[in-house]
Structures are given as C-alpha cells and as structure tokens.
C-alpha positions in Angstrom: 69.7 130.5 112.4 66.5 131.4 114.2 63.9 128.8 115.2 61.5 130.1 112.5 64.2 129.9 109.8 65.0 126.3 110.9 61.3 125.4 110.6 61.1 126.9 107.2 64.2 125.0 106.1 62.8 121.8 107.4 59.5 122.3 105.6 61.4 123.2 102.4 63.5 120.0 102.7 60.3 117.9 103.3 58.7 119.4 100.3 61.8 118.7 98.1 61.8 115.0 99.3 58.1 114.6 98.6 58.6 116.1 95.1 61.6 113.8 94.4 59.6 110.8 95.6 56.6 111.7 93.4 58.6 112.5 90.3 61.4 110.0 90.4 60.8 107.2 93.0 57.1 106.5 92.4 57.7 105.7 88.7 60.3 103.1 89.7 58.0 101.4 92.2 55.0 101.6 89.9 57.1 99.9 87.2 58.4 97.3 89.6 54.9 96.5 90.8 53.6 96.2 87.2 56.5 93.8 86.4 55.7 91.6 89.4 52.0 91.5 88.7 52.5 90.6 85.1 55.1 87.9 85.9 57.7 89.6 83.7 61.4 89.0 84.1 63.3 91.5 86.3 65.5 92.3 83.3 62.4 93.7 81.5 62.3 96.4 84.1 65.4 98.0 82.9 64.0 98.4 79.4 60.7 99.7 80.8 62.4 102.3 82.9 64.5 103.5 80.0 61.3 103.7 77.9 59.7 105.9 80.6 62.7 108.1 80.9 62.7 108.5 77.1 59.2 109.8 77.3 60.1 112.5 79.9 59.3 110.4 83.0 62.1 111.4 85.4 64.0 108.4 86.8 67.5 108.8 88.1 70.2 106.9 86.1 71.2 104.9 89.2 67.6 103.5 89.4 67.4 102.4 85.7 68.7 98.9 86.2 67.6 95.4 87.1 69.0 95.6 90.7 66.9 98.7 91.4 63.7 96.9 90.1 64.6 93.8 92.3 65.1 96.0 95.4 61.8 97.9 94.7 59.9 94.7 94.5 61.5 93.5 97.7 60.3 96.7 99.5 56.8 96.3 98.0 56.7 92.7 99.2 57.8 93.7 102.7 55.1 96.3 102.8 52.4 93.9 101.7 53.5 91.3 104.2 53.4 93.9 107.0 49.8 94.7 106.0 48.9 91.0 106.1 50.5 90.5 109.6 48.7 93.6 110.8 45.4 92.0 109.7 46.3 88.7 111.3 46.8 90.4 114.6 43.1 91.0 114.6 42.2 87.4 113.8 42.0 84.4 116.1 42.9 81.9 113.3 43.7 81.5 109.6 43.8 78.8 106.9 47.0 78.0 105.1 47.0 76.7 101.6 50.4 75.2 100.4 51.9 73.3 97.6 55.5 72.3 96.7 56.9 72.7 93.2 60.1 73.4 91.2 60.5 76.9 89.9 62.0 77.8 86.4 65.5 77.2 87.7 64.5 73.8 89.2 64.8 75.1 92.7 62.5 73.3 95.2 60.0 75.8 96.6 56.9 75.9 98.8 54.1 78.3 97.8 52.0 79.6 100.8 48.6 81.3 100.5 46.4 82.2 103.5 42.7 82.8 104.1 41.3 84.7 107.1 38.4 86.9 108.1 39.2 90.4 109.2 36.4 92.8 110.4 33.8 90.4 109.0 35.4 90.3 105.5 37.0 87.0 104.1 40.5 87.7 102.7 42.8 85.6 100.5 46.4 86.6 100.3 49.7 85.3 98.9 52.1 84.9 101.8 55.3 83.8 100.2 57.4 81.5 98.0 59.8 79.7 100.3 62.9 77.7 99.3 62.9 74.1 100.4 65.8 71.9 101.3 63.9 68.9 100.0 60.3 68.0 99.1 59.7 65.4 101.9 57.4 65.8 104.9 60.1 66.7 107.3 61.6 69.5 105.2 58.1 71.0 104.5 57.2 70.8 108.2 60.4 72.6 109.2 60.0 75.3 106.5 56.4 76.0 107.4 57.0 76.1 111.1 60.1 78.4 110.9 58.3 80.7 108.4 55.2 81.1 110.6 57.2 81.3 113.8 59.3 84.1 112.3 56.1 86.0 111.5 54.7 85.2 115.0 51.5 83.7 113.6 52.3 79.9 114.1 50.0 79.5 117.0 47.0 80.9 115.1 47.2 78.3 112.3 43.8 76.6 112.3 43.7 74.5 109.1 45.9 73.5 106.2 44.7 72.8 102.7 46.9 70.7 100.4 46.8 68.5 97.3 46.7 65.4 99.5 50.2 64.2 98.5 52.1 61.9 100.9 54.6 64.6 101.7 51.8 66.6 103.2 49.3 64.0 104.4 51.4 60.9 105.1 50.0 59.1 108.1 53.4 58.9 109.9 55.8 61.3 108.3 53.7 63.8 106.5 54.1 67.5 107.2 50.6 67.9 108.7 51.1 64.9 111.0 54.2 66.6 112.3 52.4 70.0 112.7 49.6 68.4 114.8 52.2 67.5 117.5 52.2 71.2 118.6 48.8 72.0 117.1 46.5 69.1 118.0 43.4 70.9 116.8 44.8 71.6 113.4 42.4 70.6 110.5 43.6 69.0 107.3 41.7 69.8 104.1 42.2 68.0 100.8 41.9 70.7 98.1 38.5 70.4 96.4 40.0 71.5 93.1 42.4 68.6 93.2 39.7 66.2 94.2 37.4 67.4 91.4 40.2 67.1 88.9 40.9 63.4 90.0 37.1 62.7 89.5 37.2 64.3 86.0 40.3 62.2 85.1 38.6 59.0 86.2 35.4 59.9 84.4 37.1 60.6 81.1 39.1 57.3 81.3 36.0 55.3 82.1 33.6 56.7 79.5 34.1 55.5 75.9 32.7 58.6 74.2 34.7 61.0 76.4 37.9 59.0 75.9 37.4 59.3 72.1 36.8 63.0 72.3 40.0 63.4 74.4 42.0 61.4 71.9 40.7 63.4 69.0 41.6 66.7 70.7 45.0 65.4 71.6 45.7 64.2 68.0 44.6 67.6 66.7 47.0 69.4 69.0 49.8 67.1 68.1 49.1 67.5 64.4 49.7 71.3 64.5 52.3 71.5 67.3 54.7 69.0 65.6 55.1 71.2 62.5 56.0 74.9 62.4 54.5 75.0 58.8 51.2 73.6 59.9 51.2 75.8 63.0 51.8 78.9 60.7 48.9 77.7 58.5 46.6 77.6 61.4 47.7 81.0 62.7 47.2 82.6 59.3 43.7 81.2 59.1 42.9 82.5 62.6 44.0 86.0 61.5 41.9 85.8 58.3 38.7 84.3 59.9 38.8 85.5 63.5 41.1 88.5 63.3 43.2 87.3 66.2 45.7 84.6 67.1 44.9 81.9 69.7 46.5 78.6 70.2 45.3 75.1 70.8 45.4 73.8 74.4 46.6 70.2 74.8 44.5 68.2 77.4 46.8 67.2 80.3 45.5 65.1 83.3 47.6 67.0 85.9 46.4 70.4 84.9 43.1 71.6 86.4 40.3 71.9 83.9 42.8 71.5 81.0 40.4 69.1 79.2 37.6 71.6 79.3 39.9 74.5 78.4 41.1 72.5 75.4 37.5 71.9 74.2 36.5 75.5 74.7 39.5 76.6 72.6 38.6 74.2 69.8 35.0 75.7 69.7 36.5 79.2 69.4 38.9 78.1 66.7 36.6 75.7 64.9 36.2 77.6 61.6 39.9 78.2 61.3 40.7 74.6 62.3 38.4 73.2 59.6 39.8 75.4 56.9 43.4 74.5 57.9 42.5 70.8 57.9 40.9 71.0 54.5 44.1 72.7 53.1 46.2 69.9 54.7 43.8 67.2 53.3 44.4 68.7 49.8 48.1 68.2 50.4 47.3 64.5 51.1 48.3 64.6 54.8 47.0 61.4 56.2 46.8 62.5 59.9 45.0 65.7 58.8 42.5 63.6 56.9 41.8 61.5 59.9 41.4 64.5 62.1 39.1 66.2 59.5 36.8 63.2 59.4 36.5 63.2 63.2 36.0 66.9 63.6 33.2 67.3 61.0 31.3 64.3 62.3 28.0 65.5 63.9 28.5 63.4 67.0 31.9 65.0 67.7 30.7 68.5 67.1 27.7 67.9 69.4 29.7 66.5 72.2 32.3 69.3 72.0 29.5 71.9 72.2 27.8 70.2 75.1 31.0 69.8 77.1 31.9 73.4 76.4 28.5 74.5 77.7 28.5 72.4 80.9 32.1 73.5 81.8 31.2 77.2 81.7 31.8 79.1 84.9 
C-alpha cells in the first residue's frame, strides 16, 4: 500500500467513525442527557431509545438498554466535571455550598455545589452527589476533604455555605471547624434562604391572622388529599373551569417558601375549589362546610390575595 493510499484509507475510516457517531452514538448521549436533566429513572431510557429506533433514529441494539444509558450519563458527567476543573484552574478561590440528605433509597449523601468567577463571569455549577458513611461532622469533613483533594482544588476553597446545622457548624466537632485546621482563612456562611425560611416560620407562628390562614390552607389540603373521591372531584372541576389539572400544595415548615407556594396555588385554583366545596357541602360533609365558610369569608380572600402578591418573585 502506498503512502497516499494509506492516507486515503485513514481519512475514509475517520469519516465512517464520524458518521457512526453522528447517526448512532449522538442519539444515545442526547437521550441520556435528557433523562438526567429531567430526573427520569434510568430505566426510562431504554423505552425512549426503543421509541427513537422505531421512528428511524438509528441506535445499535447493544445500546438500547439501561446500562448503556447509565454509562453515557457517567461519560457526560466526567466531561462536565473536567470543564469545571479547567475553569477552576483559572480561579484563585471558590465557594462551596453543601447539604446532607438521604436519597430515594435512604442512602446518606452529600450534595456539593460551587460558585466561582472565571474571566469576570460568576458561575454556579453542580459538583457532585457524594455517598456519606455517616451524617456527622467528622464523616462530612473527611468526605469533602477527600473529594476536593482528589480533584486537586482543596487549597482553593475560600468559603462554605451550609444550612447552619450542628454537623456543619458545630463549635467543636462540626465539619467546618475541622476544615479550618488546614484552611484557617475559610469563611463559613449560613445560607440566606435557610435563615429567611426560619424567620418566615417564626412570623407565621407568632401572628394570629397568619396562623389562622396557615391552618385553613392545611385543612383544605387535608380535606381533598384524604379522599380519592374528593380529589377526583377537584380535578374534574379544574379541567372544566381551568382546562388543566393542578394540585394543592400543603404548607410545610421545612420546605422553603412552601407556605407562599400553597397560597399561590389556592389563588389559581380558587374557582374550582369553591365549586368543589359547594358540591361537598350539598353532600353534607361537615369538614367541607367549615372550609367553605372560611374560604368565602372576605377577610380570608383578602389575606390570601395580599400574601400571594407580596410573595411574587
């Protein structure tokens, strides 16, 4: 084979690989990326890939399975992480936002998000979801240190933002206290969203009118959620009057802005809610009668509207 023939063959092979990637590999990665962004289960990827294949999108049989989707997401994750680390090489410092929680399988995990400035532009990125041995300060400290050390960015850590829990901010054994041993200039920031939520909770508990509104909303949610028949009645009225189905949001203290979200949803559903309550009153439902009396009272409606307006953002 001559040198020219070898070059032509090499170019032909490169062209074939590019064509294969565009026609068969890209759809797999696009589907995997979509699944990850939409928080779908990996198992859904197999059905989506089969659907695409049915509609003439070429995807090899060996890639139309859950494991292929999982592997594609892992490759995408590695690529994104590499981009983040490349950015961090240009930065002198970064902020770490972290929180501990249990995932759907009750595995203890630590979620890590970072903020930094690169080329004059502030950037927020998700860094990872790391498995924890335990949820105490020592375990969190060891996990954070190892993760950042492995990425070679530990020494650039400038500040940490948390929910203020003892496992993070404990004076003697908190994770941040342990981190400051090696990083004495490290700043600890109590998340403003958590602090605001604590203020809102105290405000609602201390104000008589707000407390009554909160109880009325809670009772309304409980009335419909405790019965599939009543829930179906509400959904039917939503479809008839609003041409869409929404759902009531129960106010929960530990969920950010849940009280305001609950009120906004009631404002949106108000016509369907009143119609449903009237139908339940006719059926002589005592709880529905009490909720109806509260919800049609001018004071209640006015407060709901005002709270909905001031919580807009």
